[in-house]
C-alpha positions as CSV (number, residue, x, y, z in Angstrom):
1,X,96.6,84.0,62.8
2,X,98.6,85.5,65.9
3,X,98.7,83.1,69.0
4,X,98.3,85.3,72.3
5,X,101.3,85.5,74.5
6,X,101.0,83.4,77.7
7,X,100.9,85.3,80.9
8,X,104.6,84.7,82.8
9,X,103.4,84.1,86.4
10,X,105.8,84.3,89.5
11,X,104.6,82.5,92.7
12,X,105.7,84.3,95.9
13,X,105.4,82.4,99.1
14,X,106.3,83.1,102.5
15,X,106.0,81.9,106.2
16,X,107.3,84.3,109.1
17,X,107.8,81.3,111.5
18,X,109.0,77.7,110.5
19,X,111.0,76.8,113.7
20,X,110.8,73.0,113.0
21,X,112.2,73.9,109.5
22,X,109.5,71.7,107.6
23,X,108.5,74.4,105.3
24,X,105.2,72.9,105.3
25,X,103.3,76.2,105.1
26,X,105.2,77.3,102.1
27,X,104.4,74.0,100.3
28,X,100.6,74.6,101.1
29,X,100.8,78.2,99.8
30,X,102.4,76.9,96.7
31,X,100.1,74.2,95.8
32,X,97.1,76.7,96.3
33,X,98.9,79.3,94.0
34,X,99.6,76.6,91.4
35,X,96.3,75.8,91.2
36,X,95.2,79.3,90.7
37,X,97.6,79.9,87.9
38,X,96.2,76.6,86.3
39,X,92.7,78.2,86.3
40,X,93.9,81.1,84.8
41,X,95.7,79.5,82.1
42,X,99.0,81.3,83.4
43,X,102.4,79.6,83.1
44,X,104.5,79.4,86.4
45,X,108.0,80.6,85.3
46,X,109.4,80.4,89.0
47,X,108.6,80.2,92.7
48,X,110.2,82.6,95.0
49,X,110.1,81.0,98.6
50,X,111.0,83.0,101.9
51,X,111.0,80.7,104.4
52,X,111.0,81.7,108.3
53,X,111.2,85.3,107.4
54,X,108.9,88.1,108.7
55,X,108.0,91.3,106.6
56,X,107.2,92.9,109.6
57,X,110.7,92.5,111.5
58,X,112.4,94.2,108.7
59,X,114.6,91.4,108.1
60,X,116.1,90.7,104.6
61,X,113.9,88.9,102.1
62,X,116.3,87.7,99.3
63,X,113.5,85.8,97.3
64,X,111.4,89.0,97.4
65,X,114.3,91.2,96.2
66,X,115.0,88.6,93.5
67,X,111.5,88.8,92.3
68,X,111.5,92.5,92.2
69,X,114.5,92.5,90.1
70,X,113.1,89.8,87.5
71,X,110.0,92.2,87.3
72,X,112.3,95.1,86.6
73,X,113.9,93.3,83.6
74,X,110.6,92.3,82.1
75,X,110.6,88.5,82.9
76,X,107.4,88.3,84.9
77,X,104.0,89.5,84.0
78,X,102.2,88.5,87.0
79,X,102.7,87.8,90.6
80,X,100.8,84.9,92.5
81,X,100.4,84.8,96.2
82,X,98.2,83.3,98.9
83,X,97.2,86.6,100.4
84,X,98.4,90.1,100.1
85,X,100.1,89.9,103.6
86,X,102.3,87.4,102.2
87,X,103.7,89.7,99.8
88,X,104.5,92.5,102.6
89,X,103.4,93.7,105.8
90,X,104.2,97.4,105.1
91,X,102.0,99.9,103.0
92,X,105.1,101.6,101.5
93,X,106.4,98.2,99.9
94,X,102.8,97.8,98.7
95,X,102.9,100.8,97.0
96,X,106.2,99.7,95.1
97,X,104.2,96.9,93.8
98,X,101.2,99.2,92.5
99,X,103.9,101.2,91.0
100,X,105.0,98.4,89.0
101,X,101.7,97.6,87.9
102,X,101.5,100.9,86.4
103,X,104.9,100.8,84.8
104,X,104.8,97.3,83.4
105,X,101.1,96.3,83.7
106,X,102.1,93.7,86.4
107,X,99.0,91.7,87.4
108,X,98.5,90.4,91.1
109,X,96.4,87.5,91.8
110,X,95.7,85.9,95.3
111,X,94.3,82.8,96.5
112,X,92.1,84.7,98.9
113,X,90.5,86.8,96.3
114,X,90.6,88.7,93.2
115,X,92.6,92.3,93.3
116,X,92.8,94.3,90.2
117,X,95.7,96.8,90.6
118,X,94.8,98.3,87.2
119,X,91.4,99.8,88.7
120,X,91.1,102.5,91.7
121,X,88.9,100.0,93.4
122,X,91.2,97.2,93.2
123,X,93.9,99.4,94.6
124,X,91.9,100.6,97.4
125,X,91.2,96.9,98.5
126,X,94.8,96.0,98.3
127,X,95.9,99.1,100.4
128,X,93.0,98.2,103.1
129,X,94.2,94.6,103.2
130,X,97.8,95.9,103.5
131,X,96.9,98.2,106.3
132,X,94.9,95.5,108.2
133,X,97.9,93.3,107.9
134,X,100.2,95.8,109.1
135,X,97.8,96.5,112.2
136,X,97.8,92.7,113.0
137,X,101.4,92.3,112.7
138,X,102.0,95.3,115.0
139,X,99.6,93.6,117.7
140,X,101.1,90.3,117.3
141,X,104.7,91.6,117.8
142,X,103.3,93.6,120.9
143,X,101.5,90.5,122.4
144,X,104.7,88.2,121.9
145,X,106.9,91.0,123.4
146,X,104.6,91.1,126.5
147,X,104.5,87.2,126.6
148,X,108.2,87.2,126.6
149,X,108.6,89.7,129.3
150,X,106.2,88.0,131.3
151,X,107.8,84.7,130.9
152,X,111.1,86.1,132.0
153,X,109.8,87.9,135.1
154,X,108.4,84.7,136.2
155,X,111.8,83.0,135.7
156,X,110.4,80.5,133.4
157,X,112.5,78.7,130.8
158,X,112.3,80.3,127.2
159,X,110.9,78.2,124.7
160,X,112.8,76.9,121.5
161,X,116.3,76.8,120.8
162,X,118.9,74.4,121.9
163,X,120.0,73.5,125.5
164,X,122.5,75.7,127.4
165,X,125.9,74.3,128.1
166,X,126.0,73.0,131.8
167,X,122.4,72.1,131.6
168,X,120.5,68.9,130.5
169,X,117.8,69.1,127.6
170,X,115.1,70.1,130.2
171,X,117.3,73.2,130.6
172,X,116.6,73.3,134.6
173,X,118.8,70.1,135.5
174,X,122.6,70.9,135.8
175,X,124.8,68.5,133.7
176,X,127.6,68.4,136.4
177,X,130.4,67.2,133.8
178,X,130.0,70.5,131.8
179,X,129.1,72.6,134.8
180,X,132.5,72.1,136.2
181,X,134.0,73.4,132.8
182,X,131.5,76.5,133.4
183,X,133.0,77.2,136.9
184,X,136.8,76.7,135.6
185,X,136.3,79.0,132.6
186,X,134.5,81.7,135.2
187,X,137.5,81.2,137.5
188,X,140.0,81.6,134.7
189,X,138.5,84.5,133.2
190,X,138.0,86.3,136.4
191,X,141.8,85.8,136.9
192,X,142.4,87.5,134.0
193,X,143.0,84.8,131.4
194,X,142.2,85.6,127.7
195,X,139.1,83.9,126.5
196,X,141.1,82.6,123.5
197,X,143.7,81.1,126.0
198,X,140.9,79.1,127.5
199,X,139.5,77.9,124.1
200,X,142.7,76.9,122.9
201,X,143.2,74.6,126.0
202,X,139.6,73.4,125.8
203,X,140.0,72.4,122.2
204,X,143.3,70.4,123.2
205,X,141.2,68.7,126.1
206,X,138.3,67.8,123.7
207,X,135.9,70.1,125.5
208,X,133.3,71.2,123.0
209,X,130.2,73.2,122.8
210,X,126.4,71.6,122.8
211,X,126.8,71.3,118.9
212,X,129.9,69.2,119.4
213,X,132.3,72.0,117.9
214,X,135.2,73.5,119.4
215,X,134.7,76.8,121.6
216,X,135.5,80.2,120.1
217,X,135.9,83.3,122.3
218,X,132.7,84.9,121.0
219,X,130.7,82.0,122.2
220,X,132.5,81.6,125.1
221,X,131.9,85.4,126.1
222,X,128.5,85.3,125.6
223,X,128.1,82.2,127.8
224,X,130.0,83.5,130.6
225,X,128.0,86.9,130.4
226,X,124.7,85.2,130.4
227,X,122.7,85.6,133.6
228,X,121.6,81.9,133.0
229,X,124.5,80.4,134.5
230,X,123.8,82.1,137.7
231,X,120.2,81.0,137.9
232,X,118.9,84.3,137.0
233,X,116.6,85.2,134.0
234,X,117.3,88.3,131.6
235,X,115.4,89.9,129.0
236,X,116.2,92.2,126.0
237,X,113.3,93.7,124.4
238,X,113.7,93.2,120.7
239,X,112.6,96.8,120.1
240,X,115.5,98.0,122.0
241,X,118.2,96.8,119.7
242,X,118.9,96.3,115.8
243,X,121.3,93.8,114.2
244,X,123.3,92.0,116.7
245,X,121.8,91.1,119.9
246,X,123.5,92.9,122.8
247,X,125.7,91.0,125.3
248,X,123.7,91.8,128.3
249,X,120.0,92.0,128.7
250,X,118.1,93.2,132.0
251,X,118.0,90.9,134.9
252,X,114.4,90.7,135.6
253,X,114.2,87.8,138.2
254,X,115.6,84.8,139.8
255,X,115.0,81.8,137.4
256,X,113.4,78.4,138.1
257,X,116.8,76.7,137.2
258,X,119.6,76.6,140.0
259,X,122.7,78.6,139.1
260,X,126.3,77.0,138.4
261,X,127.9,79.9,139.6
262,X,127.0,82.6,142.3
263,X,125.4,85.9,141.5
264,X,128.5,87.7,142.4
265,X,130.7,86.1,140.2
266,X,128.2,86.4,137.4
267,X,128.1,90.1,138.0
268,X,131.5,90.3,138.1
269,X,132.1,88.6,134.8
270,X,129.2,90.5,133.1
271,X,131.0,93.9,134.1
272,X,134.3,92.5,132.8
273,X,133.3,91.1,129.5
274,X,131.3,94.2,128.8
275,X,133.9,96.7,129.6
276,X,134.2,98.6,126.2
277,X,137.9,99.2,127.2
278,X,138.7,95.4,127.4
279,X,141.1,94.6,124.8
280,X,140.0,92.0,122.4
281,X,142.8,89.6,121.4
282,X,142.6,87.3,118.2
283,X,144.6,84.7,116.6
284,X,146.9,82.1,118.3
285,X,147.8,84.4,121.2
286,X,150.4,86.7,122.6
287,X,154.0,85.4,121.9
288,X,155.7,88.3,124.0
289,X,154.6,88.5,127.7
290,X,155.0,92.4,128.0
291,X,154.1,93.6,124.6
292,X,152.2,96.8,124.8
293,X,152.9,97.1,128.6
294,X,156.5,98.3,127.7
295,X,156.7,101.9,126.5
296,X,159.5,103.4,125.0
297,X,161.1,106.0,127.4
298,X,163.6,107.7,125.2
299,X,163.5,111.5,125.4
300,X,162.2,113.7,122.2
301,X,163.0,116.9,121.2
302,X,160.3,118.4,123.3
303,X,161.5,119.2,127.0
304,X,160.6,116.4,129.7
305,X,158.6,114.2,126.9
306,X,159.6,111.1,126.1
307,X,158.6,108.8,122.9
308,X,155.9,106.6,125.0
309,X,155.3,104.2,122.1
310,X,154.1,100.7,122.9
311,X,157.1,98.4,122.5
312,X,156.5,95.0,120.5
313,X,158.4,91.7,120.2
314,X,160.6,91.4,117.6
315,X,163.6,89.0,117.4
316,X,167.2,89.8,116.1
317,X,169.3,86.9,114.9
318,X,167.0,84.5,116.7
319,X,167.2,86.5,120.1
320,X,163.6,87.7,121.4
321,X,163.7,91.2,121.8
322,X,161.3,94.0,122.8
323,X,161.6,97.2,120.4
324,X,160.1,100.5,119.8
325,X,158.9,99.9,116.1
326,X,160.0,102.3,113.5
327,X,156.8,102.3,111.5
328,X,156.4,104.8,109.0
329,X,153.3,107.2,109.6
330,X,153.6,107.1,113.3
331,X,155.4,108.9,116.1
332,X,157.3,105.9,117.2
333,X,160.9,106.8,117.3
334,X,162.3,103.2,116.7
335,X,165.3,104.1,119.1
336,X,164.9,101.6,122.2
337,X,165.3,98.0,122.5
338,X,165.7,95.4,125.3
339,X,166.5,91.5,125.7
340,X,163.0,90.0,125.9
341,X,163.9,87.0,128.1
342,X,165.8,89.3,130.8
343,X,163.1,91.9,130.7
344,X,160.3,89.5,131.3
345,X,162.4,88.0,134.5
346,X,163.0,91.5,135.7
347,X,159.6,92.6,135.6
348,X,158.4,89.6,137.1
349,X,160.6,89.7,140.1
350,X,159.8,93.6,140.6
351,X,156.0,92.6,140.6
352,X,156.3,89.6,142.8
353,X,158.4,91.9,145.2
354,X,155.8,94.3,145.4
355,X,153.0,91.7,146.2
356,X,155.1,90.2,148.9
357,X,155.0,93.7,150.5
358,X,152.6,94.6,153.6
359,X,151.7,98.0,151.8
360,X,150.5,96.0,148.7
361,X,148.6,93.5,150.9
362,X,146.7,96.4,152.5
363,X,145.6,97.9,149.3
364,X,144.7,94.6,147.7
365,X,142.3,94.2,151.1
366,X,141.1,97.5,150.5
367,X,140.1,96.9,146.8
368,X,138.4,93.7,147.6
369,X,136.2,95.6,150.3
370,X,135.4,98.1,147.5
371,X,134.3,95.2,145.3
372,X,132.0,93.9,148.0
373,X,130.4,97.5,148.2
374,X,130.0,97.8,144.5
375,X,128.4,94.3,144.1
376,X,125.8,95.4,146.8
377,X,125.1,98.8,144.9
378,X,124.7,96.7,141.6
379,X,122.5,94.1,143.3
380,X,120.4,96.9,144.5
381,X,120.0,98.9,141.6
382,X,119.1,95.6,139.8
383,X,116.3,94.9,142.4
384,X,115.1,98.3,142.0
385,X,114.7,97.6,138.2
386,X,113.0,94.5,138.8
387,X,110.3,96.2,141.3
388,X,110.0,98.9,138.7
389,X,109.1,96.4,135.9
390,X,106.7,94.6,138.0
391,X,104.7,97.9,138.6
392,X,104.6,98.5,134.9
393,X,103.7,95.0,134.2
394,X,100.9,95.3,136.7
395,X,100.1,98.6,135.3
396,X,100.6,100.6,138.7
397,X,102.7,102.9,136.3
398,X,102.5,104.1,132.8
399,X,105.3,103.2,130.3
400,X,106.4,107.0,130.3
401,X,106.6,106.7,134.2
402,X,108.7,103.4,133.9
403,X,111.0,104.8,131.3
404,X,111.7,108.2,133.2
405,X,112.1,106.2,136.5
406,X,114.4,103.7,134.8
407,X,116.9,106.0,133.0
408,X,118.9,107.1,136.1
409,X,118.9,103.5,137.7
410,X,120.3,102.1,134.5
411,X,122.8,104.8,134.2
412,X,124.1,104.2,137.8
413,X,124.0,100.2,137.1
414,X,126.2,100.7,134.2
415,X,128.6,103.0,136.1
416,X,129.0,100.6,139.1
417,X,129.3,97.8,136.7
418,X,132.5,99.4,135.1
419,X,133.8,100.0,138.5
420,X,133.4,96.7,139.4
421,X,135.1,95.3,136.5
422,X,138.3,97.4,137.3
423,X,138.2,96.2,140.9
424,X,137.6,92.6,140.0
425,X,141.1,92.5,138.3
426,X,142.7,93.3,141.7
427,X,140.5,91.3,143.7
428,X,141.3,88.0,142.1
429,X,145.0,88.4,143.1
430,X,143.8,87.4,146.5
431,X,144.2,83.8,145.7
432,X,147.7,84.6,144.0
433,X,149.5,86.7,146.5
434,X,151.5,85.0,149.3
435,X,155.2,84.7,150.1
436,X,157.6,85.2,147.3
437,X,158.6,81.4,146.6
438,X,154.8,80.5,146.6
439,X,154.1,83.2,144.2
440,X,157.3,82.2,142.1
441,X,156.0,78.6,142.2
442,X,152.6,79.5,141.0
443,X,153.9,81.9,138.3
444,X,155.6,78.7,136.8
445,X,152.7,76.9,136.5
446,X,150.8,79.7,134.8
447,X,150.5,80.1,130.8
448,X,151.5,83.4,129.3
449,X,147.9,84.8,129.3
450,X,147.6,84.1,133.1
451,X,151.0,85.6,133.8
452,X,150.1,88.9,131.9
453,X,146.8,88.9,133.8
454,X,148.7,89.2,137.1
455,X,151.3,92.0,136.1
456,X,148.1,93.8,134.3
457,X,146.3,93.9,137.7
458,X,149.0,95.8,139.4
459,X,151.0,97.5,136.6
460,X,149.8,100.3,134.3
461,X,153.2,100.5,132.1
462,X,156.8,99.7,132.3
463,X,158.7,102.8,130.7
464,X,162.1,101.5,129.1
465,X,164.8,104.3,129.3
466,X,167.9,104.3,126.6
467,X,170.2,101.5,127.3
468,X,173.7,102.7,128.9
469,X,176.5,101.6,126.7
470,X,178.8,101.0,129.4
471,X,176.4,98.5,130.9
472,X,175.6,95.1,129.7
473,X,172.4,94.9,131.4
474,X,171.1,97.8,133.5
475,X,168.0,97.1,135.6
476,X,167.7,100.9,136.2
477,X,166.3,101.4,132.7
478,X,162.8,100.2,133.8
479,X,160.4,102.5,135.5
480,X,157.3,101.0,136.6
481,X,154.1,103.0,136.6
482,X,152.0,101.2,139.3
483,X,148.4,101.1,139.5
484,X,147.4,102.8,142.7
């Protein structure tokens, strides 16, 4: 007498939100599913739990994919879940399950009721339940989005998550010991210092994040670009992005908590840190002050055209030098070099001498006035967007009207933010420029990142002409391309 083969059942459990991390919802689902398998006489071969993963959001469900692979390999005869909507909230994925039932005779059992995928009626019920689950998931997402938008527009504290650096656990009261570090990082970033440089300094001083770990440039960038530290609420609809959350959201209101830095400084930081042309630096920092700023000025075979390749730091016999790199596959000529120490000092002296002139001071004051005007334009556009969002929230205008009216304002806002980022690099020099001796003393106290920022604020490039063999040091080799 042949013994019937026992049905190998796989239990799939999922809960879309488990913010406490307890997994209690999954544990309850598994208990009910095991009881159902016992009543049917099925053997449970494995449990596939996807905790805190929403099927509607489209986020990867690793255990679901693992289950499908095991079904394809013939390791599972039946799938047991609490309800059809635990399997998937998309009709397309439900059809994949129905196809598997056709090809492999897969059985499906749910705690909430019998579903026989082998019959047209059972499939119709499964599809109806799946469509209903999808409908409810979409409505839930819409309600949550509206709630988040409403909370943002009222300036309330967002629920969940850890506290922000600079604020107490209530997320409203300023923690002054951390707030002073936020202001310091803002000042140093606006002065042109790299985020990596600030992070290295903070690591040496023992300044850590709210999780107790050293700061990294990416985390500092997001903290400084956040409107929260200026006492404002920003909102980024989940439907407007995929993958990594964008750096900047839309500022929709003043918040119920006080700001650590001013609105103006925050807008300058947001413009600076979101500028796509901003150079991202990694690693242990720049060894050579003028790397990339120096350009090879050696003439080429083409009339009135120089090499123009960026020079890099490369020592010879222990002596620091800048050279045009002779890199295969590039147009770099490799025919220009200069002593790094003397070049740094010469360019520094040229820049400080320019800063000491009345002409430069006049341009600097004009750029500061331009920055004030741009800041006012940015604020006006942000306030207009707030009013537009309020009209949409109160249903005085339709979504289509809101989107049409919002587009030109947003475009103008991004353009002015980009201009503000460029002006900011000059405006910060107001605290540096003075007499030559004062500037030289301040220069000596700066780290290389800060010194480079000072030079970059006024110099577009320094072209290095070929050396004169009759001169050991020729300052006339260096032609500075000043930023107007």
